[in-house]
N, C-alpha and C positions, 0 to 999 in steps of 0.2 A: 504493500499499499504505499502512496506517494502522500508527501504531507506537502500542503499549501506553503509555498514560498513567503517570505515576510513581506509583508505590502510595500516596503521602501525598495525592495529588488525587484518588483514586477512594474513593468511598463505597460500600465493599464491601456493607454491610449494605443501604442503599438498593438496591443492583444485583440483590441476591440476594430480598429482600423483595420489589420490583417485579415481578420475573421470576416468583416463586411465586405472587403474588397475580393475575398476568394470565393465568398457565396454568392455575391452579386455576378461576377465573372462566370461562374458555374450556372449559374440561373439564366445569365443571358445566352450562353451556349445552348442550353437545354431548349430556351423558348426561340431560338433563330429560326428552326423549322417553320414554326408558325407565322414568323416574319413579325413578330411583337417583341418588344421589349419588357423588361419586368415593371418599368416605370409605366407603359402603356397597360400592362395587365392591373397593375395596382390602381390607377385611375378609373377604369372600365368597372372593375369589381367592387371599387366602392361607389361608384356612381350607380350601381344596380341597387344598392341598399335603401334608395328613397331619394326624394327630390332634392338636389343639393346645387346650390350656386357653384360657379366657378371658384368662388373664394372661399367658400367651405369645404369644397374639394381638396384645394390646395392644402388648407390647414390639416386635414384628415389624412392626406398624404406624404405630409411635412415636405412640400414643395414651395418654392417660391414664387410670387406671381408671375415673372417672365417664364419661368420654366413649364408653370401650368399653360400659359398661353400658346407657348410653341408645342405643347403636348396635345391639347385639345384642337389645335389646328391640323395638326397630323391625323389625330384619330377622326375628325370630320372629314378629313379629303380623304382618308381612308374608307370612308361611310360606315365607321363603328360606332360613332356618337355625334350627337346634335346638339346646339345650344335651342332651348326653346323658352319662349315666354313661361313664367311661374304660374301654376293654377292659382296661388294665393297671393302673389303681388305683382302685378302688371308691370312694375318698374324693374323687376329683376328676372334674369333669364337662370334657367336649369340646365344642367348637362343631362340629357337622355341619351341611353345606350340604345343605338338600333338592333333590330333582330340579328344582323350581321356582327355585332359587337358582343351581344347575349351568346351567340353561337360560339363566339371566340373563346370568351371567357370560359364557358362549360367546357371546351378542350382544354384550354391552356391551365385552368384551376388544378387539374391531375397532374399536369407537370410540376407546377410550383410545388403542391401538395408532397409529390413525391422526391422532390430536390430536398425539401426539409425535413422529409421522413429519412432519406440517405443522410443528410448532414448529421442530425442527431442520432442517427444509430451507431455513430463513431463514440458516443457517451455510453456508459452501462445505462442499462433500463431504469434502474433506480434513482439516476441522476438526472434524466431527461427532463422530467416535470421541474424540479427544482431549480435548474439552469434556465428554461424558460420563464418561471416565475420570477427569478431574482433579476431577470434583463428586463422584465416588464416592469417591475418594482423601480429599477433605476430610470427607464425611460419615461415614466409616468411621475418619477420625483425629480432627483437632481439633475437628470440629462432629459428633461421634457422640453426644453426650448432648443431648438435645433439652433446651430451656430449662424445660419442665414437669416433667422428671423429675431436675434438678439442685437442689438446695439454693437457695432464692431468697435473690438480695442482698436484703438489709435496708439501708434508709437510717437514717442516723442521727437521732435525733430532734431536731428544732429547740427551740431555747429561746427 
């Protein structure tokens, strides 16, 4: 049995970044055959959950406004989603997933789930739930605000 390293010897940023990058790369490759990116899938899957504005979806997917606009433009061009007037607020536009988009999400959700299952399979079964729960507590707590939404840290001018 291995023991956890002392916190001062662990580069948490590196570990989280490496894990995120590797999983993103693996999922991107797995979804490539369907010609969809993990971001496309994420936005479509979240949009299918209800009537959400572009801004609400951006927050749900942890995307900045510019990235969301580019993503939705791409999804609309591909016929996977469309911006429609809200049924409750005529000033607002919601993102609606088309039938083509729904069919895509149905196909790609299995790929996403399989990739996540494959990744977690590298942990002992009794640790998987605790690992996911711990990550959820971190992203709902101290890591809740993505860096692109927080006020950027400015460096002092060098003289």
